[in-house]
N, C-alpha and C positions, 0 to 999 in steps of 0.2 A: 741496319745498325751498322756504322764502319767499323772497321776496327781500331781507328784513332779515338772513337767515343768512349767516355766509361760508363761503367758497367755498374749499379748496384748490388750488394750481395745477394736482392733477391732475384734480380735478373738471371745474375750468373748459377745461382741455383737451380731456376728454372731451365737455363742453357745446359745443366748439368745433364737434368733428369731426360731434356731432350735428345742429346747425344747418345744416352746410354739406352734409351726407348728405339732409337732410329738403328742401335747398330744390334736389335734384336732383342735388350736385355728388359727385364723390371726393373723400373726404377721407382722409388718415391720420397718424400720428403719423410723424415723420421724424428721423435724423440719432442723435445723443447720446443722447436719451432713450429711445431703443429699443433703442441698445449699454447702456445703463447697466442697465434693465430685465432683460436678459439677463445680463448680470453677475452679478445679484442685487443692486444700487447703488439707492441712491435720487436720480432724475435731479435736475437742479441746474433744470434748466429743461426746456418741452416747446416743441418746432416741429411744425407743423402742414403736409403738403404737400397740394394740392389742384389740381382740374380745374380749378377758380373762378378768372375772370381779377380784377387787383385791382378793377377797375370793379364787378365781380359779389361779390366778399367785400366791398366796403363798403355793398353794396346790404341784403346780407344782414345784415349786426352793426348797418346804421346809421352819417351819418359823423362824429356825436357819440362811438362809441366806437371810430374806429379812427381811424389814423396814416396816411399816404401815406408818410413821410419816405423808405420805400426801393421806393416805387412802380417807377421805370424797371428796377428789377431783379426787379419781380414781386411785391415783399414788402410785405407791410402790418400791419400792429401793431393787434392788437385786444384792448383793453383790457376789464379786469374792472370790474364794480362793487361786487363782494362781496369786496374785500382780496385776491387770488388774481393781483394784477399785471397781467401783458399776455403775449399771446403771438403769434409771428411766424409770420403766415400766406404761404406761399408757394406760388403758382401751379409747377406741373412745367414745368421749362423746358429749355432747351437753352442755351450758351455761344458766344458766337461767341468772336472773337479779343481775347488780355488783353494790349494795348499797354502798358501799363502795370506789369505782372507782379504785380498786384495784384486788379484789376476789367477783366471780360468788357465789352467797347465796344458790344455788344448783347445781350440776349436774345432767344430765341424759345420760346414757349410750346408746349409740349410732351405726352409722356405720362412715366408712372410711372417706365416702365423706360428713357427716355432722360433724365430726371431724378437717377436713382439713378447711372447712368454719367459723368455730370459730375460727381461730387461726389470728393473727396478722396481717403480712403484707404476701402478694404472695412467695413471695421468700423464707420464712419460713414455708410455708403451705405445702411443696412437702413431699412425702413418698418415699418410695423405697423398691423394694423386693429384700434383698442380695445375697438370695439365685439363683435366676434369673440374679441379674444386670437390673433391670427391675422397673423405674423410673415411678410411677401417680402421675398422676398432676391432679388436680380438679380444681383447681383457676389460674390458668395461669402464675405460677408461674417460669417454664423453660425459657416462651417468656419475662418475667421481668426479669430473670437471665441473656439472652443473648441483652435484651437492658439496662443493665445496669440500670434498674430502681425499688425504693424502692415503693410500692404500697398497699397500704391497701386493704386487702380483703375485698368486700362486697361493704357497704356505710362506707366511713373513719370516718363521726361524730360518728354512731353507734360504730365503734371500739375503738374510744378513748376518748368517753363515758363508755366505758365499762370498760377501764385500761386508768387510764390518763397518768402513767408509758408511755405507748406509743407513745407517744408523744416525750417524749428524744428520747428513742429506734431507730425511724425515723430518727433521726440525728444522732446517732451511725455509724446505718446498712448505712446508707447513704455514712457516713465518711469513715468509715472500708473497703467498694469495691469503692469508689469513684463512687457512684452510684449519678444521681440525683433522687430527688422526683419527683412521678408522681404529675401533677399540681393540681389534686381534693387532692389530700392527704396533700400536701404542704398548700392549701386553709384550709382544716380542720386544723392544726397544728396552723396555723395562727389565725381563729379564737377563739378554745383553749385552745391557751396558758396557760391564766391566770386560766386554769384550775388545771395546773402542781403543785401548792403549796399543791394540794388536797395531793399528794404522801408525805411518809415518807420522813423526811431529811435524813435519811441512805440510800434510794433508791437512792437520788437524787446524792447525791455526792458518789454513788458507780458509775453510771453512769456518772459522771463527770471525775472521775478519770481515766476509762476508754476512753472516748474521749479525754480527754489531754495526754494521752498514747501514742494513736495512730501516728505513721508516717505522717497521713493525719490530723494533729489536728488542722490544720490552716484550712483547711475544714470544721470540725465540730464546729467551733467557730464561719467561715461565717456561717454556716446553723443555730447557734443557733441568730444568731443576726438578718439573715433576714426572721425565722418564728416568731422572737422575742419573743421567749423562755426568752432570755439573760436577757431582762429586769425581768424577775420573778424569776430566780433563781441566777443572780450572777449580779443584778443594781451597782454594786460596780465600776464594769468594762464597763457599756452599754456606748458607746460613746454617746447614744439621752440623757444622763444626762447631757451633759456638752456643751458648747459653740461649734458650728458645725464647725466650720472649726480647732478648736484647739484639739476637741476630736476625730475627725474623722484621724488627725495626729497622734495622740495617739495609737489609736488600730492600724492603720496600722503599725507603728513600732511594737508594740507588738505581732501582726501577723507574723510581719516579722524574729523575733526572736523567735520565737514560732517553727516557720518551719524550721529555723537553728538550734535547738539543736537536739543531737543525745541520744535518749533514756535518756531524762530529767525525774526524781521524779516528783511525786503531789505537791509538795512545790514548787519545781525551775517553775514549771508551774504556780501554781498561784501566785509565786513572780511574773512571766511576766505579767499577764494582770494585778493585782492592783497596783506595782512598779510606775505607772503613772496614778492618779484618772483623769476622764474625768470631776471631778465636784473638783474643787477645793477648795472645801468647807469640803472637808473630807478630815482626815489625813490614811498613811498607816494602821497606826494602830488600828484606829478607825475603818477600813474597816475590816481588817483582824478580830479583834471582834468579829463584825456583824455575817460574813461568817463563823467564827468558830461556835458562837453559830446556827446560822442558820442549818448549814449539819452538827453539830456535830461531826466535828474535832476530831481526836486522838489530847493526850495530843504533842503527837512525832511531829505530821502533824505542828501542832501551833507554836510549839518550831522552828522546822526547819525555818518555811515559816516567821517565827517575826525574824532570824537571818539573813537570807538572803535580807529580806528586808531591815535591819538595816546595812548590811555591804556591799551589793554590790559596790553603788557609792565608799566607801573605796580602792576597788582596783582599779577602775578607775581611781585614782589618786594617786595610790601607791607610786611613786617617791617622793612625796610631803611630805607624812606622816612620821610622826616620826616612830624608826625603832621598839622601844617596842610595838606601837599602831597595826601597821601591821604585825610583827614578832607573835601577840596572834590571828589574824585574822589567819594566813596563819597554826599554827600549830592544829588548830581547825579539828575536826573529819571530818567533813562538808567540809573543804576547797575545796578540789578538784573539789566538785560539783561548788562551790560559783567561782572558777576562771574561772570553761566552761560559766558559767552563766554570770557572766562580762565581759568575753573574746566577747561574742556574744555580748552582750550590746553593748559595746565597736567598735566593727565591725560596728554595725547598725548606731551606731551615728556619727563616726568619719572617720570609713573609713580605720582605722589600729587596731592594736591589740601591741601597744607599751607598755603601762600600766600592762596590764594582762601578756605580755613578759618577762616583768622585776618583777611581782610577781614569777613567772616560773622559771628565773634563780635563785630570792630569795629561791626556794623550793628544788633547786638542790644543795643548801647548805650541807656542813657535818651534821648530826646531832648535836655535839657538841656544833657548831656556829647556828644552826636554833632554835635550842630547848634545851639548854644547863639546865642540871637539877639544880632549884631552889638553891640558897645559903644557905636561911634559911625556916624554916618555923613556924607555928605558936609555934608548941613544944618548936622551938628554943627562942621564944620571952617568955613563959614562964619560962624558963629557967634561962633567964635576968634578971626575976622580973619583967617585964611589966604586967600589970592586964591587961586580957584578956576583950574584947569589942569590941567596933566596929570599935576604933583607928587599931586594926588588918590589916584590908583590905588596910588602908591608908599605914603603915608603909612598909606591904610587898609589896606593887605595886612601892613605890618609888624604896626599895631595887632591884625590878625585871627589872627596867627599870633604874637602874643603872648598873646591872649585864650584861643588853641585850646591854647597850652602851659601853660596854666594858670600864667603869668608875673603876669597882671593877672587882676582880675576886677570893679573898680570903673568907672566910667564915668568919674571925676576921674581916674585911673590910666593909661586910654584917652586922655584928652584933654591929659595930661602927658605922654605919649609922643607923641601926635601933632604938641604945638609943638616938641617936641623931633627928630623927624624932619624938621620943617618948618626947624628953625632951623639944623642939619648941612646939610642942603638949599640952605638962602639963603647960606650961609657956603662952599659951593662954589667 
């Protein structure tokens, strides 16, 4: 292969192992890429574990093609020069105590077997010699893959004490692969669920985005409830916080809707979970504010979720909504996602899609009818001598409504209406 040819991530990962072997070190593929291969899936990325120390790894590949960001934990990033991205190369290690509940205080370089035993779950503790296509299993990961089981390596309480994020990752892996949780691992999660709050809000939010993006997101939410993690990371949606029978019905509706959605964005799934709150003493707006602060959501996520919460019910009574009000919703950039959400909710609540079908009919209108250019703007009001102020919003809305209701169709008619609205406002 010439240096000008592109390289796949798999080819690059194989090349990294070969280079380390040629330099006299042990090197294996590790973790998720081995798991995914055994499941018949295409690995998203490849990790390499080696007997070489970080300095030795940098010597093999050169300092210009390596990054030492994770060197304190024995990890060196090796970069491809042929478009295959980058690979983390980690020295076989043992971990000391995890004082912060997330990261080891220190690491000690060790053997492949010791390295496997310090990992989180058996299905993630597998190694593979890619040169001989041979799986190396020190922790029973192959058996658990075949059995469809997520099991902590060794003592689950110890694994979760070391890294509290593993509590949530266990749920994600079980949902991702439709596996069951090993009983001891499940019991340890329930016992330590409250410790999840030690993890940074950003990491919790990242895991929740992944869970809610899964096709099996229903399974993920069911496990969050069963392990009691839900009450600690998203209490607003926890059915245990409301009257039992009503809250249970709300929760089941939410799960049915989540399951029916196809590739929803995160704000849509969050909307589904909190649109009907099990606790009637809390508004959806208050709930979103609390979640946004807790998870440090982006402004865009907050904006979208708030808009979906405010308008999803509008589309489910679309035929009764004045056209200008409905039209403003339908021409919004996120309207297609909203229609799909409202359609799924309507189907769950009523068994048909009458109102959202009405919306789709409106969306098929020609652009000049669905979203005609405004007849007047703020600059036009200034030209008319109307002083700028809060009244502009009122004036422009009334003119736009009249236009959409086909009461006016020309600019001179719009300007006359604007002046009349202004005079009426001024004389109050």
